[in-house]
C-alpha positions in Angstrom: 0.0 0.0 0.0 1.1 3.5 -0.8 1.6 5.0 2.7 2.0 8.5 1.4 -1.3 8.3 -0.5 -2.9 6.8 2.6 -1.8 9.7 4.7 -3.0 12.2 2.0 -6.5 10.5 2.0 -6.8 10.7 5.8 -5.9 14.4 5.7 -8.3 15.0 2.8 -11.1 13.2 4.8 -10.4 15.5 7.8 -10.6 18.6 5.8 -13.5 17.7 3.4 -17.1 18.1 4.1 -18.0 14.6 3.1 -21.5 12.9 3.4 -20.6 10.7 6.4 -22.7 7.7 7.2 -22.8 6.4 10.8 -23.0 2.7 11.5 -22.0 0.3 14.3 -19.5 -2.5 13.7 -21.0 -5.9 13.0 -18.7 -7.6 15.5 -19.5 -5.3 18.4 -22.4 -4.6 20.7 -23.4 -1.6 18.5 -22.8 1.0 21.2 -20.4 3.0 19.1 -21.1 4.3 15.6 -18.3 4.7 13.1 -18.3 7.4 10.4 -17.7 6.2 6.9 -17.9 7.6 3.4 -19.7 5.3 0.9 -17.7 5.1 -2.4 -19.0 1.9 -4.1 -22.3 0.1 -4.4 -22.7 -3.1 -6.5 -25.3 -5.8 -7.1 -28.2 -3.4 -6.6 -26.7 -2.1 -3.3 -26.1 -5.5 -1.9 -22.4 -4.8 -1.7 -21.6 -1.4 -0.3 -18.1 -0.3 0.3 -16.7 2.8 2.0 -13.7 4.3 3.7 -13.4 5.3 7.4 -12.0 8.6 8.4 -8.7 6.8 9.3 -8.5 5.4 5.8 -9.5 1.8 6.4 -12.0 0.2 4.1 -15.4 -1.0 5.3 -18.1 -3.2 3.9 -21.6 -2.3 4.9 -24.9 -4.2 5.2 -28.3 -2.7 6.3 -27.4 -2.8 10.0 -23.6 -2.6 10.4 -20.2 -2.4 8.9 -17.2 -4.8 8.7 -13.9 -3.0 9.1 -11.2 -4.5 6.9 -7.8 -4.1 8.6 -4.9 -3.8 6.2 -3.4 -7.3 5.5 -6.4 -9.3 6.4 -8.1 -11.5 3.8 -10.8 -9.6 1.9 -13.5 -12.1 2.2 -16.2 -9.5 2.5 -15.0 -7.8 -0.7 -15.1 -11.0 -2.9 -18.4 -9.9 -4.5 -16.6 -7.0 -6.1 -15.1 -9.6 -8.5 -18.6 -10.4 -9.8 -18.5 -7.0 -11.7 -15.9 -6.2 -14.4 -12.8 -4.3 -13.4 -13.8 -1.4 -15.6 -17.2 -1.0 -13.9 -15.7 -1.2 -10.4 -13.0 1.3 -11.2 -15.5 3.8 -12.7 -17.8 3.4 -9.8 -14.9 4.0 -7.4 -13.9 7.2 -9.2 -17.5 8.3 -9.2 -17.8 7.6 -5.4 -14.7 9.5 -4.5 -15.7 12.5 -6.7 -19.2 12.6 -5.2 -17.6 12.6 -1.7 -15.5 15.6 -2.8 -12.3 13.7 -3.0 -9.7 13.1 -5.7 -9.9 10.0 -7.9 -6.3 9.2 -7.1 -7.4 7.6 -3.9 -8.8 4.7 -6.0 -5.2 3.4 -6.1 -5.6 2.6 -2.4 -8.5 0.1 -3.0 -7.2 -3.4 -2.2 -7.6 -4.9 -5.7 -4.6 -7.2 -5.2 -5.7 -8.4 -1.8 -9.2 -9.3 -3.1 -7.7 -11.3 -6.0 -5.3 -13.1 -3.6 -8.3 -14.0 -1.3 -10.2 -15.3 -4.3 -7.3 -17.3 -5.6 -6.6 -18.9 -2.2 -10.3 -19.6 -1.5 -10.4 -23.3 -2.6 -13.6 -22.3 -4.4 -13.9 -22.9 -8.1 -16.3 -19.9 -8.4 -14.1 -17.3 -6.5 -10.8 -18.7 -8.0 -12.3 -18.4 -11.5 -13.4 -14.8 -10.9 -10.0 -14.0 -9.4 -8.3 -15.4 -12.5 -10.4 -13.1 -14.7 -9.1 -10.1 -12.7 -5.4 -11.1 -12.7 -4.8 -9.2 -15.9 -6.3 -6.0 -14.4 -3.9 -5.8 -11.5 -0.1 -5.3 -11.5 1.7 -8.6 -11.5 3.7 -8.8 -8.3 6.1 -11.6 -7.4 3.7 -12.7 -4.7 0.9 -13.0 -7.3 3.1 -15.0 -9.6 3.8 -17.5 -6.7 0.1 -17.8 -6.0 -0.7 -18.4 -9.6 2.0 -21.1 -9.9 0.8 -22.8 -6.7 -2.8 -22.7 -8.0 -1.7 -24.3 -11.2 -0.5 -27.2 -9.2 -2.9 -27.4 -6.3 -6.3 -26.1 -7.3 -9.4 -28.3 -6.6 -10.4 -28.4 -10.2 -8.5 -29.1 -13.4 -10.2 -26.2 -15.2 -8.7 -23.7 -12.6 -5.3 -25.5 -12.6 -5.1 -25.0 -16.4 -6.3 -21.4 -16.3 -3.8 -20.6 -13.6 -1.0 -22.3 -15.5 -1.7 -20.3 -18.6 -1.8 -17.1 -16.6 1.4 -17.9 -14.8 3.2 -18.4 -18.1 2.3 -14.9 -19.3 4.0 -12.7 -16.8 
């Protein structure tokens, strides 16, 4: 993650007059509300994603939010992969603009972590979607290792072959 850009986002959120939404955490007693800025809605609003004032990402449902600590698997963000990368990117840009923020903060969205979570999921469905997104994200050495492992150890032959093909084309 780009720490400099993360710091800039937090500063921009502090200064901006953004349309904050208040919600409790899903894994708490609901006594404390957290302020977050919605930046992405997919699947007719079923998947709502936002950012906290401290720059952490959240996924919201009708009652509460899941805060996604940096480095944790992005299980709650897997449904993002059900849309095309172009759609997700354009909606994120729109969401930041509507919040009065620069579109450059889209670069902080954990695309790679979502794809990693999908590829490591042992699910043909999520692995397949993750493979479709591989071309969209920058190919890091860690991603190359995950693709090579998937090409040998996936639960289905179809995913193994797709991963092997992707691993060859760095």
